[in-house]
TORKOL-4160 file (C-alpha; in steps of 0.2 Angstrom, whole numbers, padded with zeros to 4 digits, m for minus):
396
<pt num="1" X="m0047" Y="m0068" Z="m0278"/>
<pt num="2" X="m0052" Y="m0051" Z="m0282"/>
<pt num="3" X="m0069" Y="m0041" Z="m0283"/>
<pt num="4" X="m0061" Y="m0029" Z="m0296"/>
<pt num="5" X="m0070" Y="m0035" Z="m0312"/>
<pt num="6" X="m0082" Y="m0021" Z="m0318"/>
<pt num="7" X="m0079" Y="m0003" Z="m0322"/>
<pt num="8" X="m0064" Y="0004" Z="m0314"/>
<pt num="9" X="m0068" Y="0019" Z="m0302"/>
<pt num="10" X="m0056" Y="0033" Z="m0304"/>
<pt num="11" X="m0054" Y="0043" Z="m0287"/>
<pt num="12" X="m0038" Y="0053" Z="m0290"/>
<pt num="13" X="m0037" Y="0072" Z="m0290"/>
<pt num="14" X="m0036" Y="0074" Z="m0309"/>
<pt num="15" X="m0039" Y="0069" Z="m0322"/>
<pt num="16" X="m0057" Y="0065" Z="m0315"/>
<pt num="17" X="m0071" Y="0054" Z="m0323"/>
<pt num="18" X="m0076" Y="0061" Z="m0339"/>
<pt num="19" X="m0096" Y="0060" Z="m0341"/>
<pt num="20" X="m0103" Y="0049" Z="m0355"/>
<pt num="21" X="m0112" Y="0065" Z="m0361"/>
<pt num="22" X="m0095" Y="0074" Z="m0364"/>
<pt num="23" X="m0087" Y="0059" Z="m0372"/>
<pt num="24" X="m0102" Y="0057" Z="m0384"/>
<pt num="25" X="m0101" Y="0076" Z="m0388"/>
<pt num="26" X="m0083" Y="0073" Z="m0393"/>
<pt num="27" X="m0087" Y="0058" Z="m0404"/>
<pt num="28" X="m0091" Y="0068" Z="m0420"/>
<pt num="29" X="m0082" Y="0072" Z="m0436"/>
<pt num="30" X="m0070" Y="0087" Z="m0438"/>
<pt num="31" X="m0078" Y="0103" Z="m0445"/>
<pt num="32" X="m0073" Y="0119" Z="m0453"/>
<pt num="33" X="m0063" Y="0130" Z="m0442"/>
<pt num="34" X="m0068" Y="0147" Z="m0450"/>
<pt num="35" X="m0086" Y="0147" Z="m0449"/>
<pt num="36" X="m0102" Y="0139" Z="m0443"/>
<pt num="37" X="m0104" Y="0128" Z="m0427"/>
<pt num="38" X="m0086" Y="0130" Z="m0422"/>
<pt num="39" X="m0087" Y="0149" Z="m0420"/>
<pt num="40" X="m0103" Y="0146" Z="m0410"/>
<pt num="41" X="m0094" Y="0133" Z="m0399"/>
<pt num="42" X="m0080" Y="0145" Z="m0395"/>
<pt num="43" X="m0093" Y="0159" Z="m0390"/>
<pt num="44" X="m0102" Y="0146" Z="m0379"/>
<pt num="45" X="m0086" Y="0140" Z="m0371"/>
<pt num="46" X="m0080" Y="0158" Z="m0367"/>
<pt num="47" X="m0096" Y="0164" Z="m0361"/>
<pt num="48" X="m0098" Y="0149" Z="m0349"/>
<pt num="49" X="m0080" Y="0151" Z="m0343"/>
<pt num="50" X="m0083" Y="0169" Z="m0338"/>
<pt num="51" X="m0098" Y="0163" Z="m0328"/>
<pt num="52" X="m0088" Y="0150" Z="m0320"/>
<pt num="53" X="m0074" Y="0162" Z="m0316"/>
<pt num="54" X="m0087" Y="0174" Z="m0309"/>
<pt num="55" X="m0083" Y="0189" Z="m0320"/>
<pt num="56" X="m0095" Y="0200" Z="m0330"/>
<pt num="57" X="m0081" Y="0212" Z="m0335"/>
<pt num="58" X="m0066" Y="0201" Z="m0337"/>
<pt num="59" X="m0060" Y="0192" Z="m0353"/>
<pt num="60" X="m0056" Y="0174" Z="m0355"/>
<pt num="61" X="m0044" Y="0164" Z="m0366"/>
<pt num="62" X="m0043" Y="0145" Z="m0370"/>
<pt num="63" X="m0026" Y="0137" Z="m0373"/>
<pt num="64" X="m0022" Y="0120" Z="m0380"/>
<pt num="65" X="m0012" Y="0116" Z="m0365"/>
<pt num="66" X="m0012" Y="0108" Z="m0347"/>
<pt num="67" X="m0012" Y="0119" Z="m0332"/>
<pt num="68" X="0006" Y="0122" Z="m0333"/>
<pt num="69" X="0003" Y="0131" Z="m0349"/>
<pt num="70" X="m0010" Y="0142" Z="m0340"/>
<pt num="71" X="0004" Y="0146" Z="m0327"/>
<pt num="72" X="0015" Y="0152" Z="m0341"/>
<pt num="73" X="0002" Y="0161" Z="m0350"/>
<pt num="74" X="m0003" Y="0171" Z="m0335"/>
<pt num="75" X="0015" Y="0175" Z="m0330"/>
<pt num="76" X="0021" Y="0180" Z="m0348"/>
<pt num="77" X="0006" Y="0191" Z="m0352"/>
<pt num="78" X="0008" Y="0203" Z="m0337"/>
<pt num="79" X="0026" Y="0202" Z="m0331"/>
<pt num="80" X="0043" Y="0207" Z="m0337"/>
<pt num="81" X="0061" Y="0200" Z="m0334"/>
<pt num="82" X="0067" Y="0204" Z="m0317"/>
<pt num="83" X="0050" Y="0207" Z="m0309"/>
<pt num="84" X="0048" Y="0201" Z="m0292"/>
<pt num="85" X="0034" Y="0189" Z="m0288"/>
<pt num="86" X="0028" Y="0183" Z="m0271"/>
<pt num="87" X="0023" Y="0165" Z="m0270"/>
<pt num="88" X="0012" Y="0160" Z="m0256"/>
<pt num="89" X="0016" Y="0142" Z="m0251"/>
<pt num="90" X="0003" Y="0130" Z="m0245"/>
<pt num="91" X="0008" Y="0114" Z="m0255"/>
<pt num="92" X="0016" Y="0109" Z="m0271"/>
<pt num="93" X="0008" Y="0119" Z="m0284"/>
<pt num="94" X="0011" Y="0137" Z="m0280"/>
<pt num="95" X="0029" Y="0132" Z="m0278"/>
<pt num="96" X="0028" Y="0124" Z="m0296"/>
<pt num="97" X="0021" Y="0140" Z="m0303"/>
<pt num="98" X="0035" Y="0150" Z="m0294"/>
<pt num="99" X="0048" Y="0139" Z="m0301"/>
<pt num="100" X="0041" Y="0142" Z="m0319"/>
<pt num="101" X="0043" Y="0160" Z="m0315"/>
<pt num="102" X="0061" Y="0158" Z="m0311"/>
<pt num="103" X="0064" Y="0149" Z="m0327"/>
<pt num="104" X="0056" Y="0164" Z="m0336"/>
<pt num="105" X="0068" Y="0176" Z="m0328"/>
<pt num="106" X="0057" Y="0182" Z="m0314"/>
<pt num="107" X="0064" Y="0186" Z="m0296"/>
<pt num="108" X="0054" Y="0174" Z="m0286"/>
<pt num="109" X="0051" Y="0176" Z="m0267"/>
<pt num="110" X="0042" Y="0162" Z="m0257"/>
<pt num="111" X="0032" Y="0166" Z="m0242"/>
<pt num="112" X="0036" Y="0149" Z="m0234"/>
<pt num="113" X="0023" Y="0140" Z="m0223"/>
<pt num="114" X="0019" Y="0122" Z="m0218"/>
<pt num="115" X="0010" Y="0110" Z="m0230"/>
<pt num="116" X="m0002" Y="0107" Z="m0216"/>
<pt num="117" X="m0010" Y="0124" Z="m0215"/>
<pt num="118" X="m0018" Y="0137" Z="m0226"/>
<pt num="119" X="m0010" Y="0153" Z="m0231"/>
<pt num="120" X="m0010" Y="0166" Z="m0217"/>
<pt num="121" X="m0017" Y="0182" Z="m0223"/>
<pt num="122" X="m0009" Y="0192" Z="m0209"/>
<pt num="123" X="0008" Y="0186" Z="m0215"/>
<pt num="124" X="0004" Y="0191" Z="m0232"/>
<pt num="125" X="m0001" Y="0209" Z="m0226"/>
<pt num="126" X="0015" Y="0210" Z="m0216"/>
<pt num="127" X="0026" Y="0205" Z="m0230"/>
<pt num="128" X="0018" Y="0218" Z="m0242"/>
<pt num="129" X="0018" Y="0232" Z="m0229"/>
<pt num="130" X="0037" Y="0229" Z="m0228"/>
<pt num="131" X="0039" Y="0231" Z="m0247"/>
<pt num="132" X="0038" Y="0250" Z="m0246"/>
<pt num="133" X="0046" Y="0252" Z="m0263"/>
<pt num="134" X="0033" Y="0240" Z="m0271"/>
<pt num="135" X="0046" Y="0229" Z="m0279"/>
<pt num="136" X="0033" Y="0215" Z="m0278"/>
<pt num="137" X="0023" Y="0215" Z="m0294"/>
<pt num="138" X="0012" Y="0200" Z="m0292"/>
<pt num="139" X="0006" Y="0189" Z="m0278"/>
<pt num="140" X="0003" Y="0170" Z="m0283"/>
<pt num="141" X="m0008" Y="0158" Z="m0274"/>
<pt num="142" X="m0017" Y="0142" Z="m0277"/>
<pt num="143" X="m0035" Y="0141" Z="m0271"/>
<pt num="144" X="m0035" Y="0122" Z="m0268"/>
<pt num="145" X="m0018" Y="0113" Z="m0268"/>
<pt num="146" X="m0021" Y="0095" Z="m0272"/>
<pt num="147" X="m0004" Y="0090" Z="m0265"/>
<pt num="148" X="m0008" Y="0096" Z="m0247"/>
<pt num="149" X="m0027" Y="0096" Z="m0248"/>
<pt num="150" X="m0028" Y="0114" Z="m0242"/>
<pt num="151" X="m0041" Y="0127" Z="m0247"/>
<pt num="152" X="m0035" Y="0145" Z="m0246"/>
<pt num="153" X="m0046" Y="0159" Z="m0242"/>
<pt num="154" X="m0044" Y="0169" Z="m0258"/>
<pt num="155" X="m0056" Y="0183" Z="m0252"/>
<pt num="156" X="m0046" Y="0185" Z="m0236"/>
<pt num="157" X="m0030" Y="0186" Z="m0245"/>
<pt num="158" X="m0037" Y="0200" Z="m0256"/>
<pt num="159" X="m0041" Y="0210" Z="m0241"/>
<pt num="160" X="m0024" Y="0208" Z="m0234"/>
<pt num="161" X="m0016" Y="0215" Z="m0250"/>
<pt num="162" X="m0028" Y="0229" Z="m0249"/>
<pt num="163" X="m0025" Y="0232" Z="m0231"/>
<pt num="164" X="m0006" Y="0234" Z="m0235"/>
<pt num="165" X="m0010" Y="0246" Z="m0248"/>
<pt num="166" X="0000" Y="0237" Z="m0261"/>
<pt num="167" X="m0002" Y="0238" Z="m0280"/>
<pt num="168" X="0004" Y="0220" Z="m0284"/>
<pt num="169" X="m0007" Y="0210" Z="m0296"/>
<pt num="170" X="m0017" Y="0196" Z="m0287"/>
<pt num="171" X="m0015" Y="0180" Z="m0297"/>
<pt num="172" X="m0025" Y="0164" Z="m0292"/>
<pt num="173" X="m0023" Y="0146" Z="m0298"/>
<pt num="174" X="m0041" Y="0138" Z="m0298"/>
<pt num="175" X="m0036" Y="0122" Z="m0307"/>
<pt num="176" X="m0042" Y="0111" Z="m0293"/>
<pt num="177" X="m0056" Y="0122" Z="m0287"/>
<pt num="178" X="m0065" Y="0129" Z="m0302"/>
<pt num="179" X="m0082" Y="0120" Z="m0303"/>
<pt num="180" X="m0081" Y="0113" Z="m0286"/>
<pt num="181" X="m0081" Y="0127" Z="m0274"/>
<pt num="182" X="m0087" Y="0146" Z="m0275"/>
<pt num="183" X="m0075" Y="0157" Z="m0285"/>
<pt num="184" X="m0079" Y="0175" Z="m0289"/>
<pt num="185" X="m0066" Y="0184" Z="m0298"/>
<pt num="186" X="m0075" Y="0201" Z="m0299"/>
<pt num="187" X="m0081" Y="0201" Z="m0281"/>
<pt num="188" X="m0064" Y="0196" Z="m0274"/>
<pt num="189" X="m0054" Y="0208" Z="m0284"/>
<pt num="190" X="m0043" Y="0195" Z="m0293"/>
<pt num="191" X="m0033" Y="0202" Z="m0307"/>
<pt num="192" X="m0028" Y="0185" Z="m0316"/>
<pt num="193" X="m0036" Y="0168" Z="m0313"/>
<pt num="194" X="m0032" Y="0152" Z="m0322"/>
<pt num="195" X="m0038" Y="0134" Z="m0323"/>
<pt num="196" X="m0038" Y="0118" Z="m0332"/>
<pt num="197" X="m0051" Y="0106" Z="m0340"/>
<pt num="198" X="m0047" Y="0090" Z="m0331"/>
<pt num="199" X="m0054" Y="0092" Z="m0314"/>
<pt num="200" X="m0070" Y="0101" Z="m0309"/>
<pt num="201" X="m0074" Y="0105" Z="m0327"/>
<pt num="202" X="m0075" Y="0086" Z="m0331"/>
<pt num="203" X="m0066" Y="0087" Z="m0348"/>
<pt num="204" X="m0051" Y="0077" Z="m0353"/>
<pt num="205" X="m0034" Y="0085" Z="m0350"/>
<pt num="206" X="m0028" Y="0096" Z="m0363"/>
<pt num="207" X="m0037" Y="0113" Z="m0361"/>
<pt num="208" X="m0032" Y="0127" Z="m0350"/>
<pt num="209" X="m0040" Y="0144" Z="m0347"/>
<pt num="210" X="m0034" Y="0161" Z="m0341"/>
<pt num="211" X="m0046" Y="0176" Z="m0336"/>
<pt num="212" X="m0040" Y="0194" Z="m0332"/>
<pt num="213" X="m0048" Y="0210" Z="m0328"/>
<pt num="214" X="m0044" Y="0227" Z="m0336"/>
<pt num="215" X="m0031" Y="0231" Z="m0323"/>
<pt num="216" X="m0021" Y="0216" Z="m0329"/>
<pt num="217" X="m0024" Y="0220" Z="m0347"/>
<pt num="218" X="m0017" Y="0238" Z="m0344"/>
<pt num="219" X="m0001" Y="0230" Z="m0337"/>
<pt num="220" X="0000" Y="0218" Z="m0351"/>
<pt num="221" X="0004" Y="0232" Z="m0363"/>
<pt num="222" X="0021" Y="0234" Z="m0354"/>
<pt num="223" X="0025" Y="0216" Z="m0351"/>
<pt num="224" X="0041" Y="0210" Z="m0360"/>
<pt num="225" X="0039" Y="0191" Z="m0357"/>
<pt num="226" X="0025" Y="0190" Z="m0370"/>
<pt num="227" X="0027" Y="0177" Z="m0384"/>
<pt num="228" X="0016" Y="0174" Z="m0399"/>
<pt num="229" X="0007" Y="0158" Z="m0393"/>
<pt num="230" X="0002" Y="0164" Z="m0376"/>
<pt num="231" X="m0001" Y="0182" Z="m0380"/>
<pt num="232" X="m0017" Y="0190" Z="m0376"/>
<pt num="233" X="m0016" Y="0204" Z="m0389"/>
<pt num="234" X="m0014" Y="0191" Z="m0403"/>
<pt num="235" X="m0029" Y="0181" Z="m0397"/>
<pt num="236" X="m0039" Y="0197" Z="m0399"/>
<pt num="237" X="m0036" Y="0196" Z="m0418"/>
<pt num="238" X="m0051" Y="0197" Z="m0430"/>
<pt num="239" X="m0049" Y="0179" Z="m0436"/>
<pt num="240" X="m0057" Y="0165" Z="m0426"/>
<pt num="241" X="m0041" Y="0154" Z="m0427"/>
<pt num="242" X="m0031" Y="0168" Z="m0419"/>
<pt num="243" X="m0041" Y="0164" Z="m0403"/>
<pt num="244" X="m0031" Y="0148" Z="m0403"/>
<pt num="245" X="m0015" Y="0154" Z="m0411"/>
<pt num="246" X="m0019" Y="0142" Z="m0425"/>
<pt num="247" X="m0030" Y="0127" Z="m0427"/>
<pt num="248" X="m0043" Y="0126" Z="m0413"/>
<pt num="249" X="m0043" Y="0110" Z="m0403"/>
<pt num="250" X="m0061" Y="0106" Z="m0410"/>
<pt num="251" X="m0065" Y="0090" Z="m0401"/>
<pt num="252" X="m0059" Y="0096" Z="m0384"/>
<pt num="253" X="m0070" Y="0112" Z="m0387"/>
<pt num="254" X="m0085" Y="0100" Z="m0391"/>
<pt num="255" X="m0082" Y="0091" Z="m0374"/>
<pt num="256" X="m0080" Y="0107" Z="m0364"/>
<pt num="257" X="m0096" Y="0115" Z="m0371"/>
<pt num="258" X="m0106" Y="0099" Z="m0365"/>
<pt num="259" X="m0097" Y="0099" Z="m0348"/>
<pt num="260" X="m0102" Y="0117" Z="m0345"/>
<pt num="261" X="m0119" Y="0114" Z="m0350"/>
<pt num="262" X="m0120" Y="0100" Z="m0337"/>
<pt num="263" X="m0114" Y="0111" Z="m0324"/>
<pt num="264" X="m0127" Y="0125" Z="m0328"/>
<pt num="265" X="m0141" Y="0112" Z="m0329"/>
<pt num="266" X="m0137" Y="0107" Z="m0311"/>
<pt num="267" X="m0134" Y="0125" Z="m0306"/>
<pt num="268" X="m0118" Y="0131" Z="m0298"/>
<pt num="269" X="m0125" Y="0132" Z="m0281"/>
<pt num="270" X="m0130" Y="0114" Z="m0282"/>
<pt num="271" X="m0113" Y="0109" Z="m0289"/>
<pt num="272" X="m0104" Y="0117" Z="m0275"/>
<pt num="273" X="m0116" Y="0110" Z="m0262"/>
<pt num="274" X="m0114" Y="0092" Z="m0269"/>
<pt num="275" X="m0095" Y="0094" Z="m0268"/>
<pt num="276" X="m0096" Y="0101" Z="m0250"/>
<pt num="277" X="m0108" Y="0086" Z="m0245"/>
<pt num="278" X="m0097" Y="0073" Z="m0253"/>
<pt num="279" X="m0081" Y="0081" Z="m0245"/>
<pt num="280" X="m0089" Y="0081" Z="m0228"/>
<pt num="281" X="m0094" Y="0063" Z="m0230"/>
<pt num="282" X="m0076" Y="0059" Z="m0234"/>
<pt num="283" X="m0070" Y="0069" Z="m0219"/>
<pt num="284" X="m0082" Y="0060" Z="m0208"/>
<pt num="285" X="m0075" Y="0043" Z="m0213"/>
<pt num="286" X="m0057" Y="0049" Z="m0211"/>
<pt num="287" X="m0061" Y="0056" Z="m0194"/>
<pt num="288" X="m0067" Y="0039" Z="m0188"/>
<pt num="289" X="m0052" Y="0029" Z="m0196"/>
<pt num="290" X="m0040" Y="0041" Z="m0188"/>
<pt num="291" X="m0045" Y="0036" Z="m0170"/>
<pt num="292" X="m0034" Y="0020" Z="m0173"/>
<pt num="293" X="m0018" Y="0031" Z="m0174"/>
<pt num="294" X="m0011" Y="0026" Z="m0191"/>
<pt num="295" X="m0020" Y="0039" Z="m0201"/>
<pt num="296" X="m0023" Y="0058" Z="m0199"/>
<pt num="297" X="m0029" Y="0073" Z="m0209"/>
<pt num="298" X="m0014" Y="0082" Z="m0217"/>
<pt num="299" X="m0023" Y="0099" Z="m0215"/>
<pt num="300" X="m0024" Y="0103" Z="m0197"/>
<pt num="301" X="m0037" Y="0117" Z="m0198"/>
<pt num="302" X="m0054" Y="0109" Z="m0201"/>
<pt num="303" X="m0061" Y="0124" Z="m0211"/>
<pt num="304" X="m0046" Y="0124" Z="m0222"/>
<pt num="305" X="m0049" Y="0106" Z="m0229"/>
<pt num="306" X="m0053" Y="0106" Z="m0247"/>
<pt num="307" X="m0070" Y="0101" Z="m0254"/>
<pt num="308" X="m0062" Y="0093" Z="m0270"/>
<pt num="309" X="m0048" Y="0082" Z="m0262"/>
<pt num="310" X="m0044" Y="0075" Z="m0244"/>
<pt num="311" X="m0026" Y="0071" Z="m0241"/>
<pt num="312" X="m0023" Y="0058" Z="m0228"/>
<pt num="313" X="m0006" Y="0056" Z="m0219"/>
<pt num="314" X="0000" Y="0039" Z="m0214"/>
<pt num="315" X="0009" Y="0036" Z="m0198"/>
<pt num="316" X="0016" Y="0023" Z="m0186"/>
<pt num="317" X="0027" Y="0016" Z="m0199"/>
<pt num="318" X="0013" Y="0012" Z="m0211"/>
<pt num="319" X="0015" Y="0016" Z="m0229"/>
<pt num="320" X="0001" Y="0021" Z="m0242"/>
<pt num="321" X="0007" Y="0010" Z="m0256"/>
<pt num="322" X="0000" Y="m0006" Z="m0250"/>
<pt num="323" X="m0017" Y="0002" Z="m0248"/>
<pt num="324" X="m0016" Y="0010" Z="m0265"/>
<pt num="325" X="m0012" Y="m0007" Z="m0273"/>
<pt num="326" X="m0025" Y="m0017" Z="m0263"/>
<pt num="327" X="m0039" Y="m0004" Z="m0269"/>
<pt num="328" X="m0033" Y="m0005" Z="m0287"/>
<pt num="329" X="m0030" Y="m0024" Z="m0289"/>
<pt num="330" X="m0043" Y="m0031" Z="m0277"/>
<pt num="331" X="m0057" Y="m0018" Z="m0279"/>
<pt num="332" X="m0054" Y="m0009" Z="m0295"/>
<pt num="333" X="m0053" Y="0008" Z="m0287"/>
<pt num="334" X="m0039" Y="0020" Z="m0291"/>
<pt num="335" X="m0035" Y="0031" Z="m0276"/>
<pt num="336" X="m0022" Y="0045" Z="m0277"/>
<pt num="337" X="m0004" Y="0044" Z="m0271"/>
<pt num="338" X="0005" Y="0057" Z="m0260"/>
<pt num="339" X="0016" Y="0069" Z="m0270"/>
<pt num="340" X="0030" Y="0082" Z="m0266"/>
<pt num="341" X="0034" Y="0082" Z="m0248"/>
<pt num="342" X="0021" Y="0069" Z="m0245"/>
<pt num="343" X="0027" Y="0057" Z="m0257"/>
<pt num="344" X="0026" Y="0040" Z="m0249"/>
<pt num="345" X="0018" Y="0047" Z="m0234"/>
<pt num="346" X="0000" Y="0050" Z="m0239"/>
<pt num="347" X="m0016" Y="0045" Z="m0248"/>
<pt num="348" X="m0026" Y="0057" Z="m0258"/>
<pt num="349" X="m0045" Y="0054" Z="m0259"/>
<pt num="350" X="m0053" Y="0064" Z="m0273"/>
<pt num="351" X="m0071" Y="0069" Z="m0273"/>
<pt num="352" X="m0072" Y="0081" Z="m0287"/>
<pt num="353" X="m0080" Y="0083" Z="m0304"/>
<pt num="354" X="m0092" Y="0070" Z="m0311"/>
<pt num="355" X="m0095" Y="0061" Z="m0295"/>
<pt num="356" X="m0109" Y="0056" Z="m0284"/>
<pt num="357" X="m0113" Y="0048" Z="m0267"/>
<pt num="358" X="m0112" Y="0030" Z="m0273"/>
<pt num="359" X="m0095" Y="0033" Z="m0281"/>
<pt num="360" X="m0088" Y="0042" Z="m0266"/>
<pt num="361" X="m0095" Y="0029" Z="m0254"/>
<pt num="362" X="m0088" Y="0015" Z="m0265"/>
<pt num="363" X="m0071" Y="0023" Z="m0264"/>
<pt num="364" X="m0072" Y="0025" Z="m0245"/>
<pt num="365" X="m0078" Y="0007" Z="m0244"/>
<pt num="366" X="m0063" Y="0001" Z="m0254"/>
<pt num="367" X="m0051" Y="0010" Z="m0243"/>
<pt num="368" X="m0059" Y="0004" Z="m0227"/>
<pt num="369" X="m0059" Y="m0014" Z="m0234"/>
<pt num="370" X="m0040" Y="m0012" Z="m0238"/>
<pt num="371" X="m0037" Y="m0005" Z="m0220"/>
<pt num="372" X="m0045" Y="m0020" Z="m0213"/>
<pt num="373" X="m0037" Y="m0033" Z="m0225"/>
<pt num="374" X="m0020" Y="m0026" Z="m0222"/>
<pt num="375" X="m0021" Y="m0024" Z="m0203"/>
<pt num="376" X="m0019" Y="m0005" Z="m0203"/>
<pt num="377" X="m0025" Y="0001" Z="m0186"/>
<pt num="378" X="m0041" Y="0011" Z="m0188"/>
<pt num="379" X="m0057" Y="0012" Z="m0180"/>
<pt num="380" X="m0071" Y="0003" Z="m0190"/>
<pt num="381" X="m0086" Y="0012" Z="m0196"/>
<pt num="382" X="m0079" Y="0026" Z="m0207"/>
<pt num="383" X="m0091" Y="0022" Z="m0221"/>
<pt num="384" X="m0105" Y="0021" Z="m0210"/>
<pt num="385" X="m0101" Y="0038" Z="m0203"/>
<pt num="386" X="m0101" Y="0045" Z="m0221"/>
<pt num="387" X="m0118" Y="0037" Z="m0224"/>
<pt num="388" X="m0125" Y="0044" Z="m0208"/>
<pt num="389" X="m0118" Y="0062" Z="m0213"/>
<pt num="390" X="m0126" Y="0061" Z="m0231"/>
<pt num="391" X="m0142" Y="0053" Z="m0224"/>
<pt num="392" X="m0144" Y="0068" Z="m0212"/>
<pt num="393" X="m0140" Y="0081" Z="m0225"/>
<pt num="394" X="m0150" Y="0074" Z="m0240"/>
<pt num="395" X="m0168" Y="0073" Z="m0233"/>
<pt num="396" X="m0181" Y="0062" Z="m0242"/>
């Protein structure tokens, strides 16, 4: 017997639920790529992305690629073979970005750190102060790492770079954070930022985005890793198709334009506040469950727990797979599995993108139901704690 019939609830940290409005916007015929509405669509998307990235002076590009494509685009446009980059470890994805750099011929150094804590700005400053020859050409960091559930303080890391007096480019991956938490490229002094369509931007996987400031574009002129597809200069060409190095991904752009419109209709401050409240509700539930001894937050520092995903460690010999299977098979709820160092050791509870209180409470209810059905030690009342938190924060 199950209670899974009905619409499946996707609660993984990407891809996230695609709104019906976005799906409807994509359900239309192909159109001319050289004139008319597609040109206006591109202009709308690029203007919206600049607003989301928090830049009035920077420039944005749209790629038909996933986030790994954005990684490659960012690296190849500003770096040269043999350049040293400093990767700030706080989970899986900064490491993946660095590994890509190694394959491109970069000299990759990792500032190693636990998966259970955010990047330490003081450690960044100390390493850059030691680089008196300024061999490090770029610093790579992820704002939110969905493998660990950490949220790094991007503004504080910028201050650490400045305190060290180091000229390295500051490059930030916002794939799991853009559209879920504040991000301000101009105010925080970020040289290159990148993101993807499938998380906070509520669009199917397949688009990625890179933004840069003038400082990065000046370096771009000297970069020798440039290739035609990723190249910023080529995408500044006079023809519309050059913005995509060929045929534009029309239907993805229709969806992105609608998703951006939804975010701006809600208001970015309200979007960020919604994500914060739903994350706090999730953390309230996990906090109660953890008193049973079998579960715990992966991130030890409460203020560094991400507002888009919560990573929950399993202990005392209990495994996450039975919980994941129970939620999917018996409740129709898909919860995220641990990856990287936490493979087979953690659950990932997503609360990002097109989501609301009933969706998050439903996901938490399915998890608590699984814990009880599978006799996993936990203190009951996690869902009630989530409800209590939201009822106290969202007044009548």
